[in-house]
mmCIF file of the N, C-alpha and C atoms, coordinates in Angstrom:
data_MODEL
# 
_entry.id   MODEL 
# 
loop_
_atom_site.group_PDB 
_atom_site.id 
_atom_site.type_symbol 
_atom_site.label_atom_id 
_atom_site.label_alt_id 
_atom_site.label_comp_id 
_atom_site.label_asym_id 
_atom_site.label_entity_id 
_atom_site.label_seq_id 
_atom_site.pdbx_PDB_ins_code 
_atom_site.Cartn_x 
_atom_site.Cartn_y 
_atom_site.Cartn_z 
_atom_site.occupancy 
_atom_site.B_iso_or_equiv 
_atom_site.pdbx_formal_charge 
_atom_site.auth_seq_id 
_atom_site.auth_comp_id 
_atom_site.auth_asym_id 
_atom_site.auth_atom_id 
_atom_site.pdbx_PDB_model_num 
ATOM 1   N N  . MET A 1 1  ? 8.317   -4.565  17.080  1.00 0.00 ? 1  MET A N  1 
ATOM 2   C CA . MET A 1 1  ? 8.915   -3.799  16.043  1.00 0.00 ? 1  MET A CA 1 
ATOM 3   C C  . MET A 1 1  ? 9.806   -2.452  16.590  1.00 0.00 ? 1  MET A C  1 
ATOM 4   N N  . GLN A 1 2  ? 11.003  -2.512  15.838  1.00 0.00 ? 2  GLN A N  1 
ATOM 5   C CA . GLN A 1 2  ? 11.751  -1.723  16.446  1.00 0.00 ? 2  GLN A CA 1 
ATOM 6   C C  . GLN A 1 2  ? 11.572  -0.242  15.689  1.00 0.00 ? 2  GLN A C  1 
ATOM 7   N N  . GLY A 1 3  ? 12.320  0.520   16.257  1.00 0.00 ? 3  GLY A N  1 
ATOM 8   C CA . GLY A 1 3  ? 11.617  2.314   16.090  1.00 0.00 ? 3  GLY A CA 1 
ATOM 9   C C  . GLY A 1 3  ? 12.396  2.364   14.326  1.00 0.00 ? 3  GLY A C  1 
ATOM 10  N N  . VAL A 1 4  ? 13.167  1.674   13.950  1.00 0.00 ? 4  VAL A N  1 
ATOM 11  C CA . VAL A 1 4  ? 13.746  1.747   12.588  1.00 0.00 ? 4  VAL A CA 1 
ATOM 12  C C  . VAL A 1 4  ? 12.847  1.156   11.984  1.00 0.00 ? 4  VAL A C  1 
ATOM 13  N N  . ASP A 1 5  ? 12.264  -0.018  12.177  1.00 0.00 ? 5  ASP A N  1 
ATOM 14  C CA . ASP A 1 5  ? 11.440  -0.909  11.351  1.00 0.00 ? 5  ASP A CA 1 
ATOM 15  C C  . ASP A 1 5  ? 9.766   0.083   11.435  1.00 0.00 ? 5  ASP A C  1 
ATOM 16  N N  . ILE A 1 6  ? 9.727   0.761   12.369  1.00 0.00 ? 6  ILE A N  1 
ATOM 17  C CA . ILE A 1 6  ? 8.498   1.501   12.086  1.00 0.00 ? 6  ILE A CA 1 
ATOM 18  C C  . ILE A 1 6  ? 8.449   2.989   11.489  1.00 0.00 ? 6  ILE A C  1 
ATOM 19  N N  . PHE A 1 7  ? 9.492   2.964   11.523  1.00 0.00 ? 7  PHE A N  1 
ATOM 20  C CA . PHE A 1 7  ? 9.874   4.459   10.286  1.00 0.00 ? 7  PHE A CA 1 
ATOM 21  C C  . PHE A 1 7  ? 10.363  4.065   8.959   1.00 0.00 ? 7  PHE A C  1 
ATOM 22  N N  . ALA A 1 8  ? 10.347  2.775   8.565   1.00 0.00 ? 8  ALA A N  1 
ATOM 23  C CA . ALA A 1 8  ? 10.721  2.083   7.142   1.00 0.00 ? 8  ALA A CA 1 
ATOM 24  C C  . ALA A 1 8  ? 9.101   1.962   6.868   1.00 0.00 ? 8  ALA A C  1 
ATOM 25  N N  . ALA A 1 9  ? 8.557   1.533   7.791   1.00 0.00 ? 9  ALA A N  1 
ATOM 26  C CA . ALA A 1 9  ? 7.030   0.771   7.231   1.00 0.00 ? 9  ALA A CA 1 
ATOM 27  C C  . ALA A 1 9  ? 6.461   2.311   6.872   1.00 0.00 ? 9  ALA A C  1 
ATOM 28  N N  . VAL A 1 10 ? 6.516   3.351   7.763   1.00 0.00 ? 10 VAL A N  1 
ATOM 29  C CA . VAL A 1 10 ? 5.630   4.658   7.758   1.00 0.00 ? 10 VAL A CA 1 
ATOM 30  C C  . VAL A 1 10 ? 6.383   5.229   6.009   1.00 0.00 ? 10 VAL A C  1 
ATOM 31  N N  . ILE A 1 11 ? 7.423   5.213   5.975   1.00 0.00 ? 11 ILE A N  1 
ATOM 32  C CA . ILE A 1 11 ? 8.169   5.300   4.433   1.00 0.00 ? 11 ILE A CA 1 
ATOM 33  C C  . ILE A 1 11 ? 7.538   4.463   3.385   1.00 0.00 ? 11 ILE A C  1 
ATOM 34  N N  . ILE A 1 12 ? 7.721   3.618   3.442   1.00 0.00 ? 12 ILE A N  1 
ATOM 35  C CA . ILE A 1 12 ? 6.845   2.095   2.526   1.00 0.00 ? 12 ILE A CA 1 
ATOM 36  C C  . ILE A 1 12 ? 5.528   2.726   2.341   1.00 0.00 ? 12 ILE A C  1 
ATOM 37  N N  . GLY A 1 13 ? 4.928   2.935   3.375   1.00 0.00 ? 13 GLY A N  1 
ATOM 38  C CA . GLY A 1 13 ? 3.185   3.254   3.490   1.00 0.00 ? 13 GLY A CA 1 
ATOM 39  C C  . GLY A 1 13 ? 2.914   4.490   2.716   1.00 0.00 ? 13 GLY A C  1 
ATOM 40  N N  . ILE A 1 14 ? 3.941   5.621   2.817   1.00 0.00 ? 14 ILE A N  1 
ATOM 41  C CA . ILE A 1 14 ? 3.623   6.997   2.058   1.00 0.00 ? 14 ILE A CA 1 
ATOM 42  C C  . ILE A 1 14 ? 4.057   6.614   0.678   1.00 0.00 ? 14 ILE A C  1 
ATOM 43  N N  . ALA A 1 15 ? 5.062   6.134   0.500   1.00 0.00 ? 15 ALA A N  1 
ATOM 44  C CA . ALA A 1 15 ? 5.456   5.853   -0.935  1.00 0.00 ? 15 ALA A CA 1 
ATOM 45  C C  . ALA A 1 15 ? 4.509   4.974   -1.900  1.00 0.00 ? 15 ALA A C  1 
ATOM 46  N N  . ALA A 1 16 ? 3.974   4.025   -1.226  1.00 0.00 ? 16 ALA A N  1 
ATOM 47  C CA . ALA A 1 16 ? 3.115   2.842   -2.019  1.00 0.00 ? 16 ALA A CA 1 
ATOM 48  C C  . ALA A 1 16 ? 1.868   3.846   -2.099  1.00 0.00 ? 16 ALA A C  1 
ATOM 49  N N  . GLY A 1 17 ? 1.226   4.683   -1.239  1.00 0.00 ? 17 GLY A N  1 
ATOM 50  C CA . GLY A 1 17 ? -0.069  5.350   -1.335  1.00 0.00 ? 17 GLY A CA 1 
ATOM 51  C C  . GLY A 1 17 ? 0.327   6.475   -2.107  1.00 0.00 ? 17 GLY A C  1 
ATOM 52  N N  . TRP A 1 18 ? 1.496   7.164   -2.546  1.00 0.00 ? 18 TRP A N  1 
ATOM 53  C CA . TRP A 1 18 ? 1.503   8.086   -3.274  1.00 0.00 ? 18 TRP A CA 1 
ATOM 54  C C  . TRP A 1 18 ? 1.666   7.454   -4.793  1.00 0.00 ? 18 TRP A C  1 
ATOM 55  N N  . ILE A 1 19 ? 2.052   6.398   -4.823  1.00 0.00 ? 19 ILE A N  1 
ATOM 56  C CA . ILE A 1 19 ? 2.438   5.538   -6.205  1.00 0.00 ? 19 ILE A CA 1 
ATOM 57  C C  . ILE A 1 19 ? 1.027   5.064   -6.526  1.00 0.00 ? 19 ILE A C  1 
ATOM 58  N N  . ALA A 1 20 ? 0.515   4.831   -5.611  1.00 0.00 ? 20 ALA A N  1 
ATOM 59  C CA . ALA A 1 20 ? -1.094  3.999   -6.171  1.00 0.00 ? 20 ALA A CA 1 
ATOM 60  C C  . ALA A 1 20 ? -2.018  5.023   -6.424  1.00 0.00 ? 20 ALA A C  1 
ATOM 61  N N  . GLU A 1 21 ? -1.931  6.866   -5.664  1.00 0.00 ? 21 GLU A N  1 
ATOM 62  C CA . GLU A 1 21 ? -2.612  7.642   -6.227  1.00 0.00 ? 21 GLU A CA 1 
ATOM 63  C C  . GLU A 1 21 ? -2.683  8.068   -7.681  1.00 0.00 ? 21 GLU A C  1 
ATOM 64  N N  . ARG A 1 22 ? -1.099  7.944   -7.643  1.00 0.00 ? 22 ARG A N  1 
ATOM 65  C CA . ARG A 1 22 ? -0.624  8.587   -9.293  1.00 0.00 ? 22 ARG A CA 1 
ATOM 66  C C  . ARG A 1 22 ? -0.966  7.676   -10.395 1.00 0.00 ? 22 ARG A C  1 
ATOM 67  N N  . VAL A 1 23 ? -0.881  6.341   -10.039 1.00 0.00 ? 23 VAL A N  1 
ATOM 68  C CA . VAL A 1 23 ? -1.304  5.135   -11.102 1.00 0.00 ? 23 VAL A CA 1 
ATOM 69  C C  . VAL A 1 23 ? -2.830  5.276   -10.957 1.00 0.00 ? 23 VAL A C  1 
ATOM 70  N N  . LEU A 1 24 ? -3.635  5.459   -10.293 1.00 0.00 ? 24 LEU A N  1 
ATOM 71  C CA . LEU A 1 24 ? -5.152  5.574   -10.518 1.00 0.00 ? 24 LEU A CA 1 
ATOM 72  C C  . LEU A 1 24 ? -5.957  7.205   -10.811 1.00 0.00 ? 24 LEU A C  1 
ATOM 73  N N  . ASN A 1 25 ? -4.820  7.919   -10.745 1.00 0.00 ? 25 ASN A N  1 
ATOM 74  C CA . ASN A 1 25 ? -5.170  9.186   -10.683 1.00 0.00 ? 25 ASN A CA 1 
ATOM 75  C C  . ASN A 1 25 ? -6.502  9.753   -10.195 1.00 0.00 ? 25 ASN A C  1 
ATOM 76  N N  . ARG A 1 26 ? -5.562  9.788   -8.703  1.00 0.00 ? 26 ARG A N  1 
ATOM 77  C CA . ARG A 1 26 ? -6.382  10.379  -7.471  1.00 0.00 ? 26 ARG A CA 1 
ATOM 78  C C  . ARG A 1 26 ? -5.659  11.281  -6.737  1.00 0.00 ? 26 ARG A C  1 
ATOM 79  N N  . ARG A 1 27 ? -6.437  12.204  -5.983  1.00 0.00 ? 27 ARG A N  1 
ATOM 80  C CA . ARG A 1 27 ? -5.328  12.880  -5.223  1.00 0.00 ? 27 ARG A CA 1 
ATOM 81  C C  . ARG A 1 27 ? -5.846  13.058  -3.652  1.00 0.00 ? 27 ARG A C  1 
ATOM 82  N N  . LEU A 1 28 ? -5.328  12.175  -2.888  1.00 0.00 ? 28 LEU A N  1 
ATOM 83  C CA . LEU A 1 28 ? -5.749  12.116  -1.565  1.00 0.00 ? 28 LEU A CA 1 
ATOM 84  C C  . LEU A 1 28 ? -4.692  12.912  -0.491  1.00 0.00 ? 28 LEU A C  1 
ATOM 85  N N  . GLY A 1 29 ? -3.599  13.279  -0.587  1.00 0.00 ? 29 GLY A N  1 
ATOM 86  C CA . GLY A 1 29 ? -3.000  14.345  0.646   1.00 0.00 ? 29 GLY A CA 1 
ATOM 87  C C  . GLY A 1 29 ? -2.207  12.952  1.169   1.00 0.00 ? 29 GLY A C  1 
ATOM 88  N N  . LEU A 1 30 ? -1.190  13.738  1.890   1.00 0.00 ? 30 LEU A N  1 
ATOM 89  C CA . LEU A 1 30 ? -0.208  12.968  2.436   1.00 0.00 ? 30 LEU A CA 1 
ATOM 90  C C  . LEU A 1 30 ? -0.654  12.070  3.209   1.00 0.00 ? 30 LEU A C  1 
ATOM 91  N N  . PHE A 1 31 ? -1.538  12.624  4.465   1.00 0.00 ? 31 PHE A N  1 
ATOM 92  C CA . PHE A 1 31 ? -2.122  11.517  5.599   1.00 0.00 ? 31 PHE A CA 1 
ATOM 93  C C  . PHE A 1 31 ? -2.989  10.186  4.930   1.00 0.00 ? 31 PHE A C  1 
ATOM 94  N N  . MET A 1 32 ? -3.681  10.452  3.780   1.00 0.00 ? 32 MET A N  1 
ATOM 95  C CA . MET A 1 32 ? -4.667  9.685   3.245   1.00 0.00 ? 32 MET A CA 1 
ATOM 96  C C  . MET A 1 32 ? -3.719  8.654   2.455   1.00 0.00 ? 32 MET A C  1 
ATOM 97  N N  . ASN A 1 33 ? -2.305  9.019   1.760   1.00 0.00 ? 33 ASN A N  1 
ATOM 98  C CA . ASN A 1 33 ? -1.381  7.961   0.965   1.00 0.00 ? 33 ASN A CA 1 
ATOM 99  C C  . ASN A 1 33 ? -0.730  7.254   1.984   1.00 0.00 ? 33 ASN A C  1 
ATOM 100 N N  . LEU A 1 34 ? -0.600  8.137   3.368   1.00 0.00 ? 34 LEU A N  1 
ATOM 101 C CA . LEU A 1 34 ? -0.227  6.805   4.304   1.00 0.00 ? 34 LEU A CA 1 
ATOM 102 C C  . LEU A 1 34 ? -0.895  5.739   4.968   1.00 0.00 ? 34 LEU A C  1 
ATOM 103 N N  . ILE A 1 35 ? -2.278  6.171   4.990   1.00 0.00 ? 35 ILE A N  1 
ATOM 104 C CA . ILE A 1 35 ? -3.544  5.191   5.620   1.00 0.00 ? 35 ILE A CA 1 
ATOM 105 C C  . ILE A 1 35 ? -3.835  4.533   4.367   1.00 0.00 ? 35 ILE A C  1 
ATOM 106 N N  . VAL A 1 36 ? -3.561  4.644   2.973   1.00 0.00 ? 36 VAL A N  1 
ATOM 107 C CA . VAL A 1 36 ? -3.771  3.715   2.028   1.00 0.00 ? 36 VAL A CA 1 
ATOM 108 C C  . VAL A 1 36 ? -2.499  3.120   2.124   1.00 0.00 ? 36 VAL A C  1 
ATOM 109 N N  . GLY A 1 37 ? -1.200  3.213   2.143   1.00 0.00 ? 37 GLY A N  1 
ATOM 110 C CA . GLY A 1 37 ? -0.271  2.590   1.647   1.00 0.00 ? 37 GLY A CA 1 
ATOM 111 C C  . GLY A 1 37 ? -0.105  1.637   3.069   1.00 0.00 ? 37 GLY A C  1 
ATOM 112 N N  . VAL A 1 38 ? -0.357  1.790   3.803   1.00 0.00 ? 38 VAL A N  1 
ATOM 113 C CA . VAL A 1 38 ? -0.379  1.009   5.094   1.00 0.00 ? 38 VAL A CA 1 
ATOM 114 C C  . VAL A 1 38 ? -1.371  -0.254  5.125   1.00 0.00 ? 38 VAL A C  1 
ATOM 115 N N  . VAL A 1 39 ? -2.526  0.512   4.876   1.00 0.00 ? 39 VAL A N  1 
ATOM 116 C CA . VAL A 1 39 ? -3.398  -0.646  4.748   1.00 0.00 ? 39 VAL A CA 1 
ATOM 117 C C  . VAL A 1 39 ? -3.564  -1.325  3.395   1.00 0.00 ? 39 VAL A C  1 
ATOM 118 N N  . GLY A 1 40 ? -2.911  -1.028  2.469   1.00 0.00 ? 40 GLY A N  1 
ATOM 119 C CA . GLY A 1 40 ? -2.470  -1.533  1.060   1.00 0.00 ? 40 GLY A CA 1 
ATOM 120 C C  . GLY A 1 40 ? -1.427  -2.632  1.274   1.00 0.00 ? 40 GLY A C  1 
ATOM 121 N N  . SER A 1 41 ? -0.347  -2.168  2.266   1.00 0.00 ? 41 SER A N  1 
ATOM 122 C CA . SER A 1 41 ? 0.642   -3.073  2.649   1.00 0.00 ? 41 SER A CA 1 
ATOM 123 C C  . SER A 1 41 ? -0.044  -4.231  3.238   1.00 0.00 ? 41 SER A C  1 
ATOM 124 N N  . PHE A 1 42 ? -0.993  -4.465  3.806   1.00 0.00 ? 42 PHE A N  1 
ATOM 125 C CA . PHE A 1 42 ? -1.520  -5.884  4.479   1.00 0.00 ? 42 PHE A CA 1 
ATOM 126 C C  . PHE A 1 42 ? -2.503  -6.557  3.409   1.00 0.00 ? 42 PHE A C  1 
ATOM 127 N N  . VAL A 1 43 ? -3.129  -5.749  2.741   1.00 0.00 ? 43 VAL A N  1 
ATOM 128 C CA . VAL A 1 43 ? -4.056  -6.455  1.684   1.00 0.00 ? 43 VAL A CA 1 
ATOM 129 C C  . VAL A 1 43 ? -2.852  -7.234  0.894   1.00 0.00 ? 43 VAL A C  1 
ATOM 130 N N  . GLY A 1 44 ? -1.694  -6.287  0.165   1.00 0.00 ? 44 GLY A N  1 
ATOM 131 C CA . GLY A 1 44 ? -0.593  -6.885  -0.755  1.00 0.00 ? 44 GLY A CA 1 
ATOM 132 C C  . GLY A 1 44 ? 0.010   -8.240  -0.038  1.00 0.00 ? 44 GLY A C  1 
ATOM 133 N N  . ALA A 1 45 ? 0.260   -7.925  1.253   1.00 0.00 ? 45 ALA A N  1 
ATOM 134 C CA . ALA A 1 45 ? 0.889   -9.178  2.085   1.00 0.00 ? 45 ALA A CA 1 
ATOM 135 C C  . ALA A 1 45 ? -0.080  -10.408 2.125   1.00 0.00 ? 45 ALA A C  1 
ATOM 136 N N  . PHE A 1 46 ? -1.295  -9.850  2.144   1.00 0.00 ? 46 PHE A N  1 
ATOM 137 C CA . PHE A 1 46 ? -2.402  -11.154 2.418   1.00 0.00 ? 46 PHE A CA 1 
ATOM 138 C C  . PHE A 1 46 ? -2.189  -12.189 0.872   1.00 0.00 ? 46 PHE A C  1 
ATOM 139 N N  . LEU A 1 47 ? -2.404  -11.105 0.045   1.00 0.00 ? 47 LEU A N  1 
ATOM 140 C CA . LEU A 1 47 ? -2.444  -11.808 -1.419  1.00 0.00 ? 47 LEU A CA 1 
ATOM 141 C C  . LEU A 1 47 ? -1.424  -12.144 -2.128  1.00 0.00 ? 47 LEU A C  1 
ATOM 142 N N  . VAL A 1 48 ? 0.080   -11.770 -1.790  1.00 0.00 ? 48 VAL A N  1 
ATOM 143 C CA . VAL A 1 48 ? 0.964   -12.846 -2.190  1.00 0.00 ? 48 VAL A CA 1 
ATOM 144 C C  . VAL A 1 48 ? 1.321   -13.815 -1.321  1.00 0.00 ? 48 VAL A C  1 
ATOM 145 N N  . ARG A 1 49 ? 1.283   -13.773 -0.168  1.00 0.00 ? 49 ARG A N  1 
ATOM 146 C CA . ARG A 1 49 ? 0.988   -14.928 0.984   1.00 0.00 ? 49 ARG A CA 1 
ATOM 147 C C  . ARG A 1 49 ? 0.361   -15.886 0.399   1.00 0.00 ? 49 ARG A C  1 
ATOM 148 N N  . SER A 1 50 ? -0.870  -15.501 0.454   1.00 0.00 ? 50 SER A N  1 
ATOM 149 C CA . SER A 1 50 ? -1.881  -16.589 -0.421  1.00 0.00 ? 50 SER A CA 1 
ATOM 150 C C  . SER A 1 50 ? -1.753  -17.239 -1.443  1.00 0.00 ? 50 SER A C  1 
ATOM 151 N N  . LEU A 1 51 ? -0.817  -16.457 -2.556  1.00 0.00 ? 51 LEU A N  1 
ATOM 152 C CA . LEU A 1 51 ? -0.525  -17.204 -3.872  1.00 0.00 ? 51 LEU A CA 1 
ATOM 153 C C  . LEU A 1 51 ? 0.680   -18.035 -3.641  1.00 0.00 ? 51 LEU A C  1 
ATOM 154 N N  . HIS A 1 52 ? 1.318   -17.811 -2.546  1.00 0.00 ? 52 HIS A N  1 
ATOM 155 C CA . HIS A 1 52 ? 2.871   -18.089 -2.342  1.00 0.00 ? 52 HIS A CA 1 
ATOM 156 C C  . HIS A 1 52 ? 4.177   -17.935 -2.986  1.00 0.00 ? 52 HIS A C  1 
ATOM 157 N N  . ILE A 1 53 ? 4.130   -16.113 -3.327  1.00 0.00 ? 53 ILE A N  1 
ATOM 158 C CA . ILE A 1 53 ? 4.665   -15.714 -4.041  1.00 0.00 ? 53 ILE A CA 1 
ATOM 159 C C  . ILE A 1 53 ? 5.998   -14.927 -3.108  1.00 0.00 ? 53 ILE A C  1 
ATOM 160 N N  . PRO A 1 54 ? 7.352   -15.313 -3.094  1.00 0.00 ? 54 PRO A N  1 
ATOM 161 C CA . PRO A 1 54 ? 8.038   -14.819 -1.828  1.00 0.00 ? 54 PRO A CA 1 
ATOM 162 C C  . PRO A 1 54 ? 8.358   -13.488 -2.505  1.00 0.00 ? 54 PRO A C  1 
ATOM 163 N N  . PHE A 1 55 ? 8.836   -12.776 -1.167  1.00 0.00 ? 55 PHE A N  1 
ATOM 164 C CA . PHE A 1 55 ? 9.113   -11.418 -1.282  1.00 0.00 ? 55 PHE A CA 1 
ATOM 165 C C  . PHE A 1 55 ? 9.728   -11.034 -0.084  1.00 0.00 ? 55 PHE A C  1 
ATOM 166 N N  . SER A 1 56 ? 11.135  -10.457 -0.386  1.00 0.00 ? 56 SER A N  1 
ATOM 167 C CA . SER A 1 56 ? 11.729  -9.706  0.743   1.00 0.00 ? 56 SER A CA 1 
ATOM 168 C C  . SER A 1 56 ? 12.442  -8.546  0.500   1.00 0.00 ? 56 SER A C  1 
ATOM 169 N N  . GLY A 1 57 ? 12.948  -7.935  1.510   1.00 0.00 ? 57 GLY A N  1 
ATOM 170 C CA . GLY A 1 57 ? 13.760  -6.425  1.407   1.00 0.00 ? 57 GLY A CA 1 
ATOM 171 C C  . GLY A 1 57 ? 12.669  -5.222  1.133   1.00 0.00 ? 57 GLY A C  1 
ATOM 172 N N  . PHE A 1 58 ? 13.369  -4.118  1.348   1.00 0.00 ? 58 PHE A N  1 
ATOM 173 C CA . PHE A 1 58 ? 12.698  -2.896  1.155   1.00 0.00 ? 58 PHE A CA 1 
ATOM 174 C C  . PHE A 1 58 ? 11.850  -2.825  -0.025  1.00 0.00 ? 58 PHE A C  1 
ATOM 175 N N  . PHE A 1 59 ? 12.549  -3.278  -1.422  1.00 0.00 ? 59 PHE A N  1 
ATOM 176 C CA . PHE A 1 59 ? 11.777  -2.912  -2.697  1.00 0.00 ? 59 PHE A CA 1 
ATOM 177 C C  . PHE A 1 59 ? 10.892  -3.989  -2.906  1.00 0.00 ? 59 PHE A C  1 
ATOM 178 N N  . GLY A 1 60 ? 10.866  -5.462  -2.200  1.00 0.00 ? 60 GLY A N  1 
ATOM 179 C CA . GLY A 1 60 ? 9.610   -6.205  -2.025  1.00 0.00 ? 60 GLY A CA 1 
ATOM 180 C C  . GLY A 1 60 ? 8.741   -5.863  -1.596  1.00 0.00 ? 60 GLY A C  1 
ATOM 181 N N  . SER A 1 61 ? 9.069   -5.106  -0.404  1.00 0.00 ? 61 SER A N  1 
ATOM 182 C CA . SER A 1 61 ? 7.854   -4.391  0.359   1.00 0.00 ? 61 SER A CA 1 
ATOM 183 C C  . SER A 1 61 ? 7.036   -3.352  0.073   1.00 0.00 ? 61 SER A C  1 
ATOM 184 N N  . LEU A 1 62 ? 8.009   -2.540  -0.722  1.00 0.00 ? 62 LEU A N  1 
ATOM 185 C CA . LEU A 1 62 ? 7.184   -1.105  -1.452  1.00 0.00 ? 62 LEU A CA 1 
ATOM 186 C C  . LEU A 1 62 ? 6.752   -1.980  -2.707  1.00 0.00 ? 62 LEU A C  1 
ATOM 187 N N  . ILE A 1 63 ? 7.120   -2.931  -3.381  1.00 0.00 ? 63 ILE A N  1 
ATOM 188 C CA . ILE A 1 63 ? 6.045   -3.433  -4.443  1.00 0.00 ? 63 ILE A CA 1 
ATOM 189 C C  . ILE A 1 63 ? 4.873   -4.098  -4.068  1.00 0.00 ? 63 ILE A C  1 
ATOM 190 N N  . VAL A 1 64 ? 5.085   -4.827  -3.130  1.00 0.00 ? 64 VAL A N  1 
ATOM 191 C CA . VAL A 1 64 ? 3.684   -5.549  -2.596  1.00 0.00 ? 64 VAL A CA 1 
ATOM 192 C C  . VAL A 1 64 ? 3.010   -4.685  -2.030  1.00 0.00 ? 64 VAL A C  1 
ATOM 193 N N  . SER A 1 65 ? 3.193   -3.730  -1.052  1.00 0.00 ? 65 SER A N  1 
ATOM 194 C CA . SER A 1 65 ? 2.538   -2.454  -0.526  1.00 0.00 ? 65 SER A CA 1 
ATOM 195 C C  . SER A 1 65 ? 1.641   -1.741  -1.684  1.00 0.00 ? 65 SER A C  1 
ATOM 196 N N  . THR A 1 66 ? 2.603   -1.400  -2.786  1.00 0.00 ? 66 THR A N  1 
ATOM 197 C CA . THR A 1 66 ? 1.989   -0.408  -3.840  1.00 0.00 ? 66 THR A CA 1 
ATOM 198 C C  . THR A 1 66 ? 1.042   -1.174  -4.392  1.00 0.00 ? 66 THR A C  1 
ATOM 199 N N  . LEU A 1 67 ? 0.963   -2.623  -4.847  1.00 0.00 ? 67 LEU A N  1 
ATOM 200 C CA . LEU A 1 67 ? -0.098  -3.411  -5.465  1.00 0.00 ? 67 LEU A CA 1 
ATOM 201 C C  . LEU A 1 67 ? -0.922  -3.576  -4.657  1.00 0.00 ? 67 LEU A C  1 
ATOM 202 N N  . GLY A 1 68 ? -0.800  -3.575  -3.143  1.00 0.00 ? 68 GLY A N  1 
ATOM 203 C CA . GLY A 1 68 ? -2.104  -3.747  -2.224  1.00 0.00 ? 68 GLY A CA 1 
ATOM 204 C C  . GLY A 1 68 ? -3.120  -2.564  -2.238  1.00 0.00 ? 68 GLY A C  1 
ATOM 205 N N  . ALA A 1 69 ? -2.177  -1.350  -2.195  1.00 0.00 ? 69 ALA A N  1 
ATOM 206 C CA . ALA A 1 69 ? -2.884  -0.279  -2.159  1.00 0.00 ? 69 ALA A CA 1 
ATOM 207 C C  . ALA A 1 69 ? -3.382  0.175   -3.467  1.00 0.00 ? 69 ALA A C  1 
ATOM 208 N N  . ILE A 1 70 ? -3.128  -0.146  -4.390  1.00 0.00 ? 70 ILE A N  1 
ATOM 209 C CA . ILE A 1 70 ? -3.781  -0.140  -5.752  1.00 0.00 ? 70 ILE A CA 1 
ATOM 210 C C  . ILE A 1 70 ? -5.054  -0.929  -6.029  1.00 0.00 ? 70 ILE A C  1 
ATOM 211 N N  . VAL A 1 71 ? -4.866  -2.187  -5.430  1.00 0.00 ? 71 VAL A N  1 
ATOM 212 C CA . VAL A 1 71 ? -6.036  -3.047  -5.058  1.00 0.00 ? 71 VAL A CA 1 
ATOM 213 C C  . VAL A 1 71 ? -7.514  -1.960  -4.352  1.00 0.00 ? 71 VAL A C  1 
ATOM 214 N N  . LEU A 1 72 ? -6.792  -1.877  -2.984  1.00 0.00 ? 72 LEU A N  1 
ATOM 215 C CA . LEU A 1 72 ? -7.448  -1.264  -1.947  1.00 0.00 ? 72 LEU A CA 1 
ATOM 216 C C  . LEU A 1 72 ? -8.457  -0.129  -2.901  1.00 0.00 ? 72 LEU A C  1 
ATOM 217 N N  . LEU A 1 73 ? -7.539  0.857   -3.436  1.00 0.00 ? 73 LEU A N  1 
ATOM 218 C CA . LEU A 1 73 ? -7.971  2.009   -4.611  1.00 0.00 ? 73 LEU A CA 1 
ATOM 219 C C  . LEU A 1 73 ? -9.125  2.006   -5.355  1.00 0.00 ? 73 LEU A C  1 
ATOM 220 N N  . ALA A 1 74 ? -8.867  0.702   -6.177  1.00 0.00 ? 74 ALA A N  1 
ATOM 221 C CA . ALA A 1 74 ? -9.497  0.112   -6.965  1.00 0.00 ? 74 ALA A CA 1 
ATOM 222 C C  . ALA A 1 74 ? -10.812 -0.182  -6.349  1.00 0.00 ? 74 ALA A C  1 
ATOM 223 N N  . PHE A 1 75 ? -11.059 -1.006  -5.272  1.00 0.00 ? 75 PHE A N  1 
ATOM 224 C CA . PHE A 1 75 ? -12.129 -1.457  -4.598  1.00 0.00 ? 75 PHE A CA 1 
ATOM 225 C C  . PHE A 1 75 ? -12.911 -0.404  -4.214  1.00 0.00 ? 75 PHE A C  1 
ATOM 226 N N  . LEU A 1 76 ? -12.236 0.670   -3.519  1.00 0.00 ? 76 LEU A N  1 
ATOM 227 C CA . LEU A 1 76 ? -12.949 1.630   -2.894  1.00 0.00 ? 76 LEU A CA 1 
ATOM 228 C C  . LEU A 1 76 ? -13.643 2.353   -3.839  1.00 0.00 ? 76 LEU A C  1 
ATOM 229 N N  . SER A 1 77 ? -12.725 2.508   -5.264  1.00 0.00 ? 77 SER A N  1 
ATOM 230 C CA . SER A 1 77 ? -13.409 3.520   -6.409  1.00 0.00 ? 77 SER A CA 1 
ATOM 231 C C  . SER A 1 77 ? -14.894 2.511   -6.795  1.00 0.00 ? 77 SER A C  1 
ATOM 232 N N  . LEU A 1 78 ? -15.120 1.495   -6.417  1.00 0.00 ? 78 LEU A N  1 
ATOM 233 C CA . LEU A 1 78 ? -16.249 0.628   -6.907  1.00 0.00 ? 78 LEU A CA 1 
ATOM 234 C C  . LEU A 1 78 ? -17.762 0.930   -5.993  1.00 0.00 ? 78 LEU A C  1 
ATOM 235 N N  . ALA A 1 79 ? -17.152 1.091   -4.685  1.00 0.00 ? 79 ALA A N  1 
ATOM 236 C CA . ALA A 1 79 ? -18.088 1.276   -3.890  1.00 0.00 ? 79 ALA A CA 1 
ATOM 237 C C  . ALA A 1 79 ? -19.205 2.850   -4.003  1.00 0.00 ? 79 ALA A C  1 
ATOM 238 N N  . PRO A 1 80 ? -20.482 2.412   -3.962  1.00 0.00 ? 80 PRO A N  1 
ATOM 239 C CA . PRO A 1 80 ? -21.296 3.647   -4.274  1.00 0.00 ? 80 PRO A CA 1 
ATOM 240 C C  . PRO A 1 80 ? -21.044 4.897   -3.411  1.00 0.00 ? 80 PRO A C  1 
ATOM 241 N N  . ARG A 1 81 ? -20.908 6.141   -3.740  1.00 0.00 ? 81 ARG A N  1 
ATOM 242 C CA . ARG A 1 81 ? -20.841 7.239   -2.951  1.00 0.00 ? 81 ARG A CA 1 
ATOM 243 C C  . ARG A 1 81 ? -22.387 7.912   -2.858  1.00 0.00 ? 81 ARG A C  1 
ATOM 244 N N  . LYS A 1 82 ? -22.092 8.328   -1.384  1.00 0.00 ? 82 LYS A N  1 
ATOM 245 C CA . LYS A 1 82 ? -23.472 9.288   -1.029  1.00 0.00 ? 82 LYS A CA 1 
ATOM 246 C C  . LYS A 1 82 ? -23.349 10.917  -1.125  1.00 0.00 ? 82 LYS A C  1 
# 
């Protein structure tokens, strides 16, 4: 992965995490937005590839990452809290 690709992945991760936190009415902070967005991008990519849905480009990656982040946050909200 080149430097520009890493920078784009970080920007997409932050944006996806931010959108997901707004959709699910959470307040996570910048670092957690990045973590949720990046992990969510893996979740989203796995889901769309499993369903054989094509996606490409910046906006395709943003949509897939955001959907994955929403799924991740929804799943985490079901976990019991101590």
